[in-house]
N, C-alpha and C positions, 0 to 999 in steps of 0.2 A: 318672294314669289315662287321660288322653287319649292319651298316647303309646303305652301298653301295647294299649288297644284297637285304635288304628290299626295297629300291628305285626301283631297277631292278623287283622285285616281284609286287610292286604296280602298276607299269608303264604297265607292262605284263598283270596284272589283269584288268586295265582299258580298254586295247585294247580288251581283251576278253568280257567285259561288254557290249561295244560298237561296237560289230561285226557288228551289221545290218547297222550301220551308217557309219562306215569306210570300209565295204566290204571285210574285212579279216577274214577268217575261224578261229575261235576260236582254233581249234586243232593245226593250225601252230603257233600262239600266244603262246599257252601253252608249246608247244615244245621247242621253241626258248628261252622262260622265263626259262625252266628247265635247258637247257644247259648252258645257261649264268649265272644263278645262281651257279651252281657247279663249273663252270670254276673259277668264283670269289672266291668261297671258297678254291679251291685247290691251286690258284695261290698266294694267301695271307697267306696260311698255312705254317708252318714250317714242318709239318710232314704230306707229301703227303700220306704215307702209312695208316695213321689213317683215313684221308678223304676218300681214296679207301674203305677201310673196312666199314666206313659208309656208303658209297654210295651203296655198296654191300648189306648191311644190308637192307636198304630201297628199294632197287630195289627188294629184295626177298619178301618183304611185299606187294609192290605195283603190282608184277607180278602175285601174288595169284588173285588179283582183277581182273586183265586183262583177265587171263585165265579163270576164272569164268564167266565173261561176255561174252567171246567169245564161250564157250560152250552154255549158255543159249540162246544167239541170233541165234545161228545156229538151235539148236532144235525148237525155235520159227518159224524161217523161214522155216524149214521143214514142220510144221504144216499148215502155212499158204500156201506154195506151193501146198499142197495137199487139199487146200480149207476146212480145218477143222473147221475154224471160222465161216462157214457157217451154222454149226450146231446151233451155238448161235443165228444167225439173225433169224433162223426159230422159236426158242423157244420164242424169246422176241415179236414178231409182235402180236398186239391185237390192237382192237378198243377202248378198255376202257382207257381213258386218265390217271386216278390215277393209274390203273394196269401197264400201259406202263411205266410211269415215276419212279415209284417204282422198276419195273423189271430192268430197265436201270441201276438205282442207285446201286442195289444189285449186278448186274452182273458185273459192273465195280469195285465194292468194292471187291468182293471176286475173280474175275479174276486177279486183280491186284497183290494180294497176291501170286498168282502161276506165273504169267508170267512177271510182273514188271509194274509199272505205265506208262512208256513210250509205251510199246508194247501195253498194254491195252487201252491207248488213240487212237492209230493207229487203232487197231481192232475196237473199238466202233466208231470212226469216219466214217469207212468204212460202218459199219452196219446202222448208222444214215442216211448216204447218200442215202442208198437205201430204208430206210424206211419212212423218214419223207420229207413232200413236202414242207412245209412252211419253209422259211428261219430264220424268226425271233424266231420261236419256236425251230427249230434245234439249233441255237445258244444257247439259254437258257439252252437246255438238254445237248450241249456240256459243257458249263460251269458247270453243275452237273457232268459230266463225268471226268472233270479235278480235282474236289474236291473229288469224290468217289474213283477216282483212286489213288490219293495221300493218301487218307486216308486208303485205303486198302493196299497200299504198306508200311505203316508205321509199322504195326504190324506183318509183315512176314519177316523172315531173307532173303528172296529172293526177296520181294516185291518192294524195293527201294534200289538203289545203296549205300546211306548213311547207311541204316539199315544193309546192307551186308557189308559194310566196318567195322562197329561196330561189327559185328559177326566174321569176319574174324581177326579183331585186338584183340579180346578176350574181349571186353568190355560188351557183351552180349552173352546169349545161347538161342537157337531157342525157346524151352519151355517156357522159363522164359519171353521172350519178347513179346510172344502171350498172355501169361497169364496176362501179367501186362499192356499191352497198346491196347489189343483188344477192351475193352468197351469204351474207350476214342476215339479210332479211329472210332468205330462204331457210337457213338454219334457226332462226327465230320461229318459224312456223313448223319445221320438221320435228324439233325436239317435242313441243307441246302436243303434237299429233301423235307422236310414239307412246307419250304418257296417257293421253285420253284413249287410245286405242286399247291400252292395257288395263284402265280403269273400267271400261265398260265390258261387262261380262254377258256370256250367252248370245243369243240372237236377237237383234234389233227387231222390233216389231213395227211393221209398216202399215200404213193405211192401204186398203185394196185398192182404191181408185184416187188417181192423181188428177184433180178437176182443174180444168182451164178456168182462167180468169172470167169473171162476168161481165167485165167492162167492153169486151171485144169478142166477136165471133165472125172468123172468115176463113179462107183457105189458107194453108200452110205457106204457100208461096209469097203472100203479102206480108205475113207474119216474120218468115225468116228473111225475106228481102229487107224490111225494115230493120231488123236486128243487125244483119251482117253489114249493110252501109252504114248504119249508125255507129257500130263499133269500128268501121274504117275511117269514118269522119273524126272521131275521138283521136285515133292513132296518128291521123293526118297532121294534127296541131304542131306537135313538137318538129315534125319534117318541115313544115311551112315555116316555123321560126327559124330554124337552122338555115334554110335555103334564102330566105327574104331578109332576116334580120329584123323584121316587124314584131311588135309586141304580140305574146301568145293570143290575147283576147281577139286579135285581128283574124287569126286563123281559126279561132273558135266561131267567130262570127260567120266567117266564110263557110265553115262546116255547117252551121246552123242554116244558112241561106240554101245550101244544097238540099239538106234534109227538108227544108219547108218546101221547096219547089217539088221535089220527090212525093211529098204526102199530098199536095195540090194535085199532081197529076195522077197519082194513084187513084184517088176518090173523087175526080173531077165529074164523074157522071152520077154521083150520089147526091141526094138532097141535102139542105142545110141541117136538118134535124138528124138524119141518119149519119152524116160524117162529124157531127157536133164535137163529141169528145175526142175524136181523131185528129183534129185540127191543132194548128200551132197555137192558136188563139187560147184554145182550151189548155194546152200545155203550160203556156204563160201563166195562166191563173192558177194552175195547181204546183206551180214549183215553190220551194221553201223561201218564201221572200222573207220571213223573220229572221232566218239564219243569214241571209245576205245583209241585212241591216245590221245584225249583231256584228258580222266581220267588219263592216264599215265603221261602227261606233268604237269598237275595241281598237281597231288598227289606227284611227285618226286620235283616240286618246292617247295611245303610247307616241304617236307622232308628236303630241304637244310635249310629252316628256323629252323627247329627242330634240326638240327644237330648243327648250330651255338649258339644254346641256347637262340634264341629270344622268341620261344613260351612258355618256361617255365616261363620266366620273364613276358610276357604278362599275363599269367595265374595269376600270383601273383597281378598284377595291377587290373585285372579284379575282383579278389576277394574282393580287398580292395573297389573298386567302388560298388560293388554289397553287399557289407556286408556278404561274403559268403553265400548269398542266391542262392541256386541251382536252384529254380524257376525262378528267374529272368534272370540268365545266360542262361538257356535251352531255355525260352520262347523268350528271346532275338534273340537267334540263329534262331528260327522259323520266327520271324517278318523279319529278315535281310534276310533270305533266300528267301524272296518274292522279294527282289531287288538284292541281289547277288546269285550266284549258291550254292546251299546247299552243294555240294561235298566238295568244299575247305574249307568251314566253319566248317564242321564236322571233316575234316582231320586235321584242325588247332587245334580244341579241343582235338583231340585225342593226338596230339603232346605236348599240354599244360598240360594236366592233365594225369599222369601216373596211371596204375593199383594200385600202391602203395597208391596213394592219394584217387581214387575211384576205388575200386575192381570191378570184373565182377559181373554184374547184380545189380550194384548199381543203386539207385533211379534216381541219375543224368543222367546215360547214357540211361535209359528207358524213362526218359521225353525228353532227347535230340533227341533220336530216333523218338518220336512221332511229337516233335515241328519242327524238321527238314525235316520230311516227309510231314506234313500237312501245315505248314506256307507258303510254297511256293504257295499255291493256291490263296493267297491274291491278287497276280498280276498275269497276264496271262504269264508273263516273267519270273515268280519265280520258275518255275518246268519244267522239261523236257516234261512232258505231256501237259503243257500249251504251251510251245514253239512250239511243233510239230504241235499243232491243230492250233495255230496262222499262222503258215506258210503254212499248207496244205489247210486251210478253209478261209484265209485271214480275220480272226477276227480282227478288230480294237482294238488297245490297250485301248483307252478311253471308247469304248463301254463296254469292260469287266470291266474297273474300276467303271464305273457307274452303270452296271446292276449286276455283280457277285462278285465284289470285297467285298463289305459289307456282303454278304451272306457268303463268305467263311471266313471272320474275325469272324462273329458270330459263325461259325461252329468250327474253331480252338479254340476260347477262351472256348466255351462249353466244347469241348473234353478235353482241359486242365484243366478245373475245374473239371471235373468227374476225371481226373488221380490224381490231387492233393487231392482231398476229399477222393478218395479211398485208397490212400497210407499214407496220414497224418492223417486222422480220422477214418477210418474205419479198 
């Protein structure tokens, strides 16, 4: 049974990896893989009740992540519908090359910690399209955005899906992951910024006018109110979890409810047509539902491998090969995440190593959070931020490999070195 389920999972994962080549959406592949894996498990089991109990257990854990993402994406869509991110565009614009580059890098780094790296990449791409006139310069800056967004998401419990998974799974706690990985992530961003600042010669040519989004036109009070309240609501989630000990999705749903009421009150006097795309109903239609279904499918597929005992066996083999070296295992996952999606890789390690082996806030989980979050920058297909910018801007894979990958790798290794020195020697 184990071999058959593993074969189905590997085949499904290969279809996901080559999504662009075979023109099949990875969400569909993940869902089919999930269902076939669990079907094989229950068909070949002598105790169907035990399998159903295991399925319910894993469904509960996976649903927490899905609901969390649903709430977070809706809040971000509400901010965007009200043109809230235009506030950032206005603050970034400057004729000073060095100031512009460092501002873009820091904004992407800290914004990603609040919004998540995927959303930040989309927001920064929109802003740079308005700001930068020269294509080559814009592509270099977008490479920096990918690196900075991934680095910023790694140290925040809500900044990257994998870090959120570790938080919800009980492997890390919000305050500790910030304390332990912030400086490593910061170095991962700082080193590439220095390099790219040196590579871009002369004065950056800016567009003369920074246009506002066409989907909303109103006074700056409403725009800024939605932006700042939305950010506060997102930051409230880790605080809510710490105080109440309820799952993070409960705090996210509370924040979504607050935003929902705020938007309804703000536009109460407007007609249905006038406030149509500003409503929560419209935001729910705009969220990236295929990505949510992909996370569900791939996580439940890996849950099947965990249920049949394959992942614990793989953990023991990995330990023997790596010589029980936590650094090699965690950093290896970081490098692999530039080729494979970091979500299933982290989910696999969560199934391989229990909290009895590595308890909450253990060194291994913290280095894993850093590595999985930042290692994907080494290839443009290695992170959600890279994939979305590649698709929307049509950046060539080999251009990124030649111009950005070596910079991202230096940043990743520099941050990992800081983390290891900080924890093992200081």
